[in-house]
C-alpha positions as CSV (number, residue, x, y, z in Angstrom):
1,X,111.1,76.8,-7.6
2,X,109.8,78.1,-10.8
3,X,112.8,76.6,-12.5
4,X,111.8,73.2,-11.1
5,X,108.2,73.7,-12.4
6,X,109.5,74.4,-15.8
7,X,111.9,71.6,-15.6
8,X,109.2,69.2,-14.7
9,X,106.8,70.4,-17.2
10,X,109.2,69.8,-20.0
11,X,110.4,66.4,-18.6
12,X,106.7,65.4,-18.1
13,X,105.8,65.7,-21.7
14,X,108.9,63.7,-22.7
15,X,108.2,61.2,-20.0
16,X,104.6,60.7,-20.9
17,X,105.8,59.9,-24.5
18,X,108.5,57.6,-23.3
19,X,106.0,55.9,-20.9
20,X,103.6,55.3,-23.8
21,X,106.6,54.0,-25.9
22,X,107.6,51.7,-23.1
23,X,104.1,50.4,-22.5
24,X,103.6,49.6,-26.1
25,X,106.8,47.4,-26.0
26,X,106.0,43.8,-26.5
27,X,108.2,42.9,-23.4
28,X,106.8,45.7,-21.3
29,X,105.5,43.2,-18.7
30,X,109.1,41.9,-18.1
31,X,110.2,45.4,-16.8
32,X,109.5,45.0,-13.1
33,X,111.7,47.8,-11.8
34,X,113.4,51.0,-13.0
35,X,116.7,49.0,-13.4
36,X,115.0,46.7,-16.1
37,X,114.0,49.7,-18.2
38,X,116.2,50.4,-21.3
39,X,119.0,52.9,-20.6
40,X,117.7,55.7,-22.8
41,X,114.4,55.7,-20.9
42,X,115.9,55.0,-17.5
43,X,117.7,58.4,-17.5
44,X,114.6,60.3,-18.3
45,X,112.6,58.5,-15.7
46,X,115.2,59.4,-13.0
47,X,115.3,63.0,-14.1
48,X,111.4,63.2,-13.8
49,X,111.4,61.5,-10.4
50,X,114.0,63.9,-9.0
51,X,112.1,67.0,-10.2
52,X,108.8,65.6,-9.1
53,X,110.3,64.8,-5.5
54,X,111.6,68.4,-5.3
55,X,108.0,69.7,-5.8
56,X,106.6,67.4,-3.2
57,X,109.1,68.4,-0.7
58,X,108.0,72.0,-1.0
59,X,104.3,71.1,-1.0
60,X,103.8,72.5,-4.6
61,X,100.8,70.9,-6.4
62,X,102.0,68.9,-9.4
63,X,98.7,67.7,-10.9
64,X,98.4,70.9,-13.1
65,X,101.9,70.4,-14.4
66,X,102.1,66.6,-15.1
67,X,100.0,65.5,-18.0
68,X,97.4,62.9,-17.3
69,X,98.7,59.4,-17.2
70,X,97.4,57.2,-20.1
71,X,94.6,55.1,-18.7
72,X,95.1,51.4,-18.9
73,X,91.9,49.6,-19.3
74,X,90.9,48.0,-16.0
75,X,90.7,44.3,-16.0
76,X,88.5,43.4,-13.1
77,X,86.1,41.2,-15.0
78,X,87.6,38.2,-13.2
79,X,87.8,39.8,-9.8
80,X,84.6,39.8,-7.8
81,X,84.1,43.1,-6.1
82,X,83.3,43.7,-2.4
83,X,80.7,46.4,-2.2
84,X,81.0,48.9,0.7
85,X,78.6,51.6,1.7
86,X,78.7,54.7,4.0
87,X,82.4,54.6,4.9
88,X,83.3,57.4,7.3
89,X,86.7,58.7,8.2
90,X,87.0,61.0,11.5
91,X,88.9,64.0,12.6
92,X,90.8,64.5,15.9
93,X,87.6,65.3,17.6
94,X,85.8,62.2,16.5
95,X,83.6,64.3,14.0
96,X,83.1,63.0,10.4
97,X,85.5,64.4,8.0
98,X,85.1,62.4,4.8
99,X,82.3,60.0,3.8
100,X,82.2,57.5,0.9
101,X,78.6,56.5,0.1
102,X,79.6,53.6,-2.2
103,X,83.0,51.9,-2.7
104,X,84.0,48.8,-4.5
105,X,87.1,46.8,-3.2
106,X,88.9,44.2,-5.2
107,X,87.9,40.7,-4.0
108,X,91.4,39.6,-4.2
109,X,95.0,40.9,-4.4
110,X,96.2,41.9,-7.9
111,X,97.7,38.9,-10.0
112,X,99.6,38.8,-13.2
113,X,98.4,36.9,-16.4
114,X,100.0,33.7,-15.0
115,X,97.9,34.0,-11.8
116,X,100.8,34.9,-9.6
117,X,100.5,37.7,-7.1
118,X,101.9,40.9,-8.2
119,X,104.5,42.7,-5.9
120,X,105.3,46.4,-6.1
121,X,106.4,49.3,-4.0
122,X,104.0,51.8,-2.6
123,X,104.8,54.3,-5.4
124,X,104.4,51.8,-8.1
125,X,101.0,50.7,-6.7
126,X,99.9,54.3,-6.6
127,X,100.8,54.6,-10.4
128,X,99.4,51.1,-11.3
129,X,95.9,51.9,-9.8
130,X,95.9,55.5,-10.9
131,X,96.3,54.3,-14.5
132,X,93.3,52.0,-14.1
133,X,91.0,54.6,-12.6
134,X,91.2,53.1,-9.2
135,X,92.9,54.0,-5.8
136,X,95.2,52.3,-3.4
137,X,93.4,52.3,0.0
138,X,94.9,54.4,2.8
139,X,95.6,53.0,6.3
140,X,92.4,54.9,7.6
141,X,90.3,53.4,4.8
142,X,91.7,49.9,5.5
143,X,90.7,50.3,9.2
144,X,87.2,51.5,8.1
145,X,86.9,48.5,5.6
146,X,88.1,45.9,8.3
147,X,85.4,47.4,10.8
148,X,82.5,47.3,8.3
149,X,83.3,43.9,6.8
150,X,83.3,42.4,10.3
151,X,80.2,44.1,11.4
152,X,78.5,42.7,8.4
153,X,80.2,39.3,8.8
154,X,81.2,39.5,5.2
155,X,82.8,36.4,3.8
156,X,85.2,38.6,1.8
157,X,87.0,39.4,5.1
158,X,88.5,36.0,5.2
159,X,90.4,36.6,2.0
160,X,91.9,39.8,3.2
161,X,93.1,38.0,6.3
162,X,94.7,35.4,4.1
163,X,96.5,38.1,2.3
164,X,97.8,39.7,5.4
165,X,99.1,36.3,6.7
166,X,101.0,35.5,3.5
167,X,102.5,38.9,2.6
168,X,102.5,42.6,3.2
169,X,99.4,44.4,2.0
170,X,100.1,48.1,0.6
171,X,98.4,51.3,1.9
172,X,98.8,54.7,0.4
173,X,99.7,56.2,3.9
174,X,103.1,57.7,4.2
175,X,104.8,59.1,7.4
176,X,107.4,61.7,7.3
177,X,109.5,61.5,10.5
178,X,111.4,64.7,9.8
179,X,108.4,66.9,9.4
180,X,106.3,64.8,11.9
181,X,103.5,64.5,9.4
182,X,101.4,61.9,7.7
183,X,99.7,62.0,4.5
184,X,97.2,59.3,3.2
185,X,97.4,60.4,-0.6
186,X,101.1,61.2,-1.1
187,X,101.6,63.7,-3.9
188,X,98.1,63.9,-5.2
189,X,96.2,66.0,-2.7
190,X,98.5,68.9,-1.5
191,X,97.5,70.2,1.8
192,X,96.3,66.9,3.4
193,X,99.4,66.5,5.6
194,X,98.2,65.9,9.2
195,X,100.4,66.4,12.2
196,X,101.7,63.0,13.4
197,X,104.6,62.9,15.7
198,X,105.0,59.2,16.3
199,X,107.0,58.3,19.6
200,X,109.7,55.8,19.5
201,X,109.3,52.1,19.9
202,X,107.1,49.2,18.8
203,X,104.0,48.4,21.0
204,X,100.8,46.5,21.3
205,X,98.1,48.9,20.3
206,X,96.0,48.0,23.3
207,X,98.9,49.3,25.6
208,X,99.2,52.8,24.0
209,X,95.7,53.8,22.6
210,X,94.8,55.7,25.9
211,X,98.3,57.3,26.4
212,X,98.4,61.0,25.9
213,X,101.6,61.0,23.7
214,X,100.0,58.4,21.4
215,X,96.5,59.3,21.1
216,X,96.9,62.2,18.6
217,X,99.4,60.4,16.4
218,X,97.2,57.3,16.2
219,X,94.1,59.4,15.4
220,X,96.1,60.9,12.5
221,X,97.1,57.5,11.3
222,X,93.7,55.7,11.6
223,X,91.1,58.5,11.4
224,X,88.8,56.4,13.4
225,X,85.9,57.5,15.6
226,X,87.4,56.3,18.9
227,X,91.2,55.6,18.8
228,X,91.0,54.1,22.3
229,X,88.8,51.3,20.9
230,X,91.1,50.8,17.9
231,X,92.9,47.7,19.3
232,X,89.7,45.9,20.1
233,X,88.0,46.9,16.7
234,X,91.0,45.5,14.8
235,X,91.5,42.4,16.9
236,X,87.8,41.5,16.4
237,X,88.0,42.0,12.7
238,X,91.3,40.2,11.9
239,X,91.3,37.8,14.8
240,X,94.7,38.7,16.1
241,X,95.8,41.7,18.3
242,X,97.3,44.8,16.4
243,X,100.8,45.8,17.0
244,X,102.4,49.1,15.7
245,X,106.0,49.3,14.5
246,X,107.8,52.7,14.1
247,X,111.0,53.7,12.5
248,X,114.0,53.4,14.7
249,X,115.4,56.6,16.1
250,X,118.8,56.1,14.4
251,X,117.2,55.9,10.9
252,X,114.6,58.7,11.1
253,X,116.9,61.5,9.9
254,X,118.6,59.5,7.2
255,X,115.4,58.0,5.7
256,X,112.5,60.3,7.0
257,X,109.8,59.1,4.6
258,X,108.4,55.7,5.2
259,X,105.4,53.7,3.7
260,X,102.8,52.2,5.8
261,X,102.0,48.5,5.2
262,X,99.9,45.8,6.8
263,X,100.5,42.2,7.5
264,X,99.4,39.5,10.1
265,X,102.7,37.6,10.7
266,X,103.3,36.0,14.0
267,X,99.8,36.0,15.3
268,X,99.5,39.7,15.4
269,X,98.2,42.5,12.9
270,X,101.3,44.6,12.3
271,X,100.7,48.2,11.5
272,X,104.2,48.7,9.8
273,X,104.9,52.5,9.9
274,X,108.6,52.2,9.4
275,X,108.9,50.4,6.1
276,X,111.3,51.8,3.5
277,X,109.8,53.1,0.2
278,X,111.6,50.5,-1.7
279,X,109.8,47.7,0.2
280,X,107.4,45.6,-2.0
281,X,104.1,43.7,-1.4
282,X,100.7,42.9,-2.5
283,X,97.8,45.3,-3.2
284,X,94.0,45.5,-3.5
285,X,92.3,48.7,-5.0
286,X,89.2,50.6,-4.3
287,X,86.9,52.7,-6.5
288,X,83.8,54.9,-6.0
289,X,80.7,53.5,-7.4
């Protein structure tokens, strides 16, 4: 793996220079996917992504190797922020494991300069918000946000529900069906991989929250205080019952890594834990205050 470290370190410096060159291009906003990038830069990006993925698979930290991304000035002056306080995530025993004293959540999903909603993959959103000093919310963080906004009867919750009914909303949560693990910050916090062996099938959350084979995986996914109450908490907050989707058995070995997305199509809140990494949708970001 030392050779991969050195390869990535060399590629990262060239990648950073190429990235800055690309972002300075007057037509940069038109490059929506890697296929749109000029050929000379596309090869470099693909090499970099391959080396980076090898490190992630071996649980090798990459933050000390990859140079810091150039920060893009945040443009949130037109986006009202929803202020949150005392957000708590819980471990498998229902004990607090992480506390956020003050967070700000975007008051609406990201839009482009024309006012249209932006759609990206999970990886693209992670990069997008990281460049702006903000964070893509994880599935547990979204759960805690829903719960608090509902308890406070905050008017901003209605806008989130609208997003969910119109399109997928991104999370930073990623399930690995081969390793039976979940991470809520893929690639950036090595070691934060929780055991999560999701059983097969798609189910109403109310039907499985108390079942032995589901209780531990659901806790790893939601990091909530009482996983058996998760269905009622989400239904009260969003107004429709939650339904969990998992990857089909026949595709788990060929595509083990899946991104978690949220939506509220068909009168249910879908916890999509089987989406492919190339799926695209909307996003909001959070930041510590």
